[in-house]
N, C-alpha and C positions, 0 to 999 in steps of 0.2 A: 190817763189813757192816751196813747199814741206816741210811738217812736222808739228807736233803738240804733245803736252802732255796734258793730262787731269787728274784731280784728280780722283782716283778710286771711283766708286760709292759704293763699298762695302769695308769693313775693310780688310786690308791685314794681314793675320795671317797664320801661318803654322798649318794645322790641324793635329791632332794626328791620325795616320793611324788606321782605324777600322779592317784592314786585320787580325791581330792575333786573335782577338775575333771572327770574322766571321769564320775563318778557324776552330777554336776549336768547335764552335757551329755546323758547318756543319759536322765535323767528329763525334761528339756525336750523331747528328741526324742520320747519315748514319749507325753508329754502332747499334743504337737502332732499326732502321727499319730493319736492316739485322737480328738481333736477333729475332725480332717479326716475320718476315717472316719464319725464320728457325724453330721457335717453333710452331706457330699456324696460321700464316697468309697465307702461301703459298697455293694457290689453293682453298682458302675458297670460298664457295658459298655465294652470296649476293642476295638480292631481285632484280630481273632483272629490274623491273620498277624503283626502287629507284636508282640503279646504272646507268641506262640509263639516267635518269633525271640529275643526278650529272655530268655525262660525258658531256652531252650537255651544261650544264650551264658553266662548266669550259672551254669547247671548245670555247664558245662565248667570254669568258674573255681573253683567250689566243690570239684569233684572234684580239681582240681589242688592246691587248698589242703589238702584232706584228705591228699593224697600227701605234701606237705611236713610236715604235722602228724605223720603216721605215721613219717616218717624222723626227725623230731625226737624223738619218743617212743622209738624204737629206740636212738637215740644216747644219750639220758638213761639208758636201761635198761642200757647197757653202758659207762657212764662209768668204772667201776672198771678196765676194760681199756684205756680210751682215754687216761686222764690221764697215763699213762707218757710220752706224746709230745704235749705241749701244742701243738706246732706243727701236727701233723696234726689234732688236735682243733679248733684254731682255724680251720684251712682248711675242715674239713667244716661247721662252724657258719657260716662266712662264705658258703659255697656255698648253704646253705639260706636265709640272710639275703638273698642276691641273688635267689633264686627268689621269695621273698616280696615283695621290692620290685618285681620285674617284674610280679607278679600284681596288686599294688596299683595300679600304673600302668594295667593293663588294665581293672580294674573302675572306676577313675576316668574312663576314656575312654568308658564305656558311657553312652548316653543312654536313660534308662528311660522307660516310658510315663508320661504325666502323673500318673495316679492312684497311681503307685508312686515318685514322686520322693522323698518323705520316707522311705519304707521302703528305697529304694536307698541313701540316705545311711547308714542303719544298716549295710548291707553294706560300704560304704566304711570306716566306722569299725571294723568287725570286722577287715577286712584290714589296716587301719592298725595296730591293736593287735597283731595277730599279727606283723607286720613289726617293730614297735618292741620287742616282747618278745624276738624273736630277736637283734635288734641289741644290746640291753642284756645279754642272757644270756651272750653270747660273752665279753666282758671280765670279767663277774662270776664265771663259773665258773672261768676260767683263773686269775684272781687268787686265788680261794678255795682252790684245791688247793695253792697254795704259801704261803698265809698262815698265820701263827701265831695271829692273832686273827680269829675267824670272824663276830663279831656284825654288822659292817658288811655283809659279803658275804651273810650269811644274810638280812638285811633287804632288800638289793638284789634278790637272787634271788627272794625272796617277792613283791616288787613285780612282777618279770618274770612270775611265774606268775599273779599276779592279773590282769595284762593279758589273759592267755589266758582266765581265768574270765569277764571282761567281754566278751571277743570272742565267746565261746560264747553268751552271753545276747543280744548284738546280732544274731548270726546267727539265733537261734531266733525273735526278733521279725520279722526280715526274711522268714524262711521262711513263717511263719504268714500274713503280709500278702500275700505272693505267691500262696500256695496258696489263700487266700480269693478273690483276684481270678481265679485260674485256674478255680476252681469256679464262680464267678459267670458265667464265659464258656464253661462246658462244656469246659474243657481240663484235667480232673483228671489225665489220663495224663501230664502234664508236671511232675509233682511233683519237689521237690528232695530230694537225699540229706541225711541227718543230717550234722552237722559239729561235732565236739567235739574240741578240742585238749587238754583236761584233764578226764579222766573223774572223778578224785578231787579235788574242790575243797579238801578238807582238806590236801592235799599242798602247797598254796600258803601255808600258815601259816608264820610265822617259826619257831615251835617245831619243826615237821616238817622245814623246810629245814635248820635248824641240826643236827638229829639226823642227817639224811641226809649233810651235809657231814662231820660227825664220823666217821660210819661209813665214808665214802668215804676220808678221810685215814687211817683205820685200816688200809686195805689197802696203804699206802705201804711199800715195801721198798727199802732202799739198801745197797749194799755193793760194795767193790772187792776184787779178789783177784789175786795173781800166779800165773801158770801156768808152762808149760814154759820152761826156760832152756837155750839152746844156745850153744856156743862156735864161733868161727871163728879158727883151725882146730879141728877136732874132735879128741877124744882118747878115752881109755878111763877107766872108773871102777873104782877099786879100794877095798878096805876097809882103812883104816889106823887102828889104835888106836880102833876103834869108830866111825870117821867115814868117810863117802864122800868120796874125794878124786879129782878129775879130773886125769889125767895127760895134758898137752898136749905137742905137739912143741916143740922148742926154736926159738922165734921171738922177734923183738923186740917185736912188737905183736900184740894180739888184738882181736877184736870179740865182743861179747856181745849176744844178742837175748833178750828176755823177753816173754812173752805177758801182757798185762794185760786182765782181764775185768771187766765191769760185771755183777755178779750180782744187782743190784736190778731193780726194775720202773719206775725213773725214769731219765731221761737225766742224765748228769753232765757238767760242764764244768770246764775248768781243772784237770785231774787231774795232779798232780806225781809223777813217778817219779825216784828218786834211786839212783845206784850209788856205793858207796864201796869203794875198793880199797886194801889195805895188806898187809903181810907180817909174818912173825915177827921179821924183823930190821929192818924199816922200818915202824914202827907209825903213822907219820903218814899219814892217809888222803888219797887223791886222789879227788875227787868229780866226778861228772858228773850233770847234772840235765836231764830232758826233761819237757815239758808236753804233755798230750793235750788238744786244744781241746774236743772233745766225744766222748762215748761213750754210745751209746744203750743201752737196757735189753737185757741179754743179749749185747751186742756185745763182741767180742774184737779187740784190736789188738796188733801186735808193735812193741815199742820197741827200737831198736838203739843200743848204746853202742859207739863205735869209737875207735881210737887209744889203746887202753889199753896201758900198758907195765908189766907185772908184774915182780917180782923173778925172776931166772933162777937156774939152777944147782941145781934141785931143791928150792929153798926153798918152804915152804908159804905160799901166798898166800891171803888171806881176802877174800872179796867179799860185801858186804852190799847187797841190793837191796830197796828199800822203795817202796811206793805209798802216798802220804799218804791217810789216811782222809778221806772226804767229810764235810761237816757232819752231825752227829747219828749218824754211824756208830757202832755199838756192838760189833760183832764184828770184831776186827782181827787175829785170829790168822793169817789167810791173806794179810795185807798185806805180809809181808816174807819174805825168804829169806836164808839164810847158806850160802855155798858155798866149799869148799876146793879148791884146785887147785895144781899145780906145772907148771913148764916144763922140758922136757928130761929 
């Protein structure tokens, strides 16, 4: 019981950091907006109806973005419980990614008031960064939870989190620009909500991300176990020379069903279960092998071996059932059973 390795579902590569280009773009944007406000934008009057309509539209989009951000934060806070099923984790992240992409399309379609064109571009960049962070985070975290080497994924996830840091800064700039214009047009009651997707900026550092991943992988538990074994036909159990012996009716063939359980918190695939049958007078074992394609955390399945032809006439038969340990499994005492039985 304990451990597993899986082939990453996404290609492993070191992404080129977008940070320098983003920082340059943001600096140019802020400088341009500052010059615009300094020369002709500050305090400019806008049509109140159009400005009000614009403010309400973007407010709804920001609130929707906040909802996605809260869902993403909740998901990251419960990753220890979710990484046991990376398929479900990936689906939930993909859903958030789709919502962010839809929201990005909406904000791009908005035509802002003339004096807010540059500021609106900051909002577009903000939503673009949030979508991109979600898009990249999904393969990065799924690869990281199954990887032996964490450095590449720690750097990639750090870059994903930095995208959120930059997005929060771009939104803050946009909010201040819009609220200044609203105040200049006596529309202060149309203020925007706060919008922060990453409260703790230090959590975006490579060191913090690596520590987080190491702690997350420390919660990993793997282990297979054999459970109840039943015969068809059924018999009775008696104690003979200190051993439990199953006494079955006199038949030519029997079937044996065994319960196999995944006692870990990770899904396992390609699990092999083997039954070996021999007797005291015929020590050459007959083997059957079954493969379980997939077994989820805590899941139990019944594996059936049929067409078994034991030695008859009251001779003691020995049956060994074994489930192969999964990679890195350390506790294997409950991975096998030895059963004695007779026919007739």
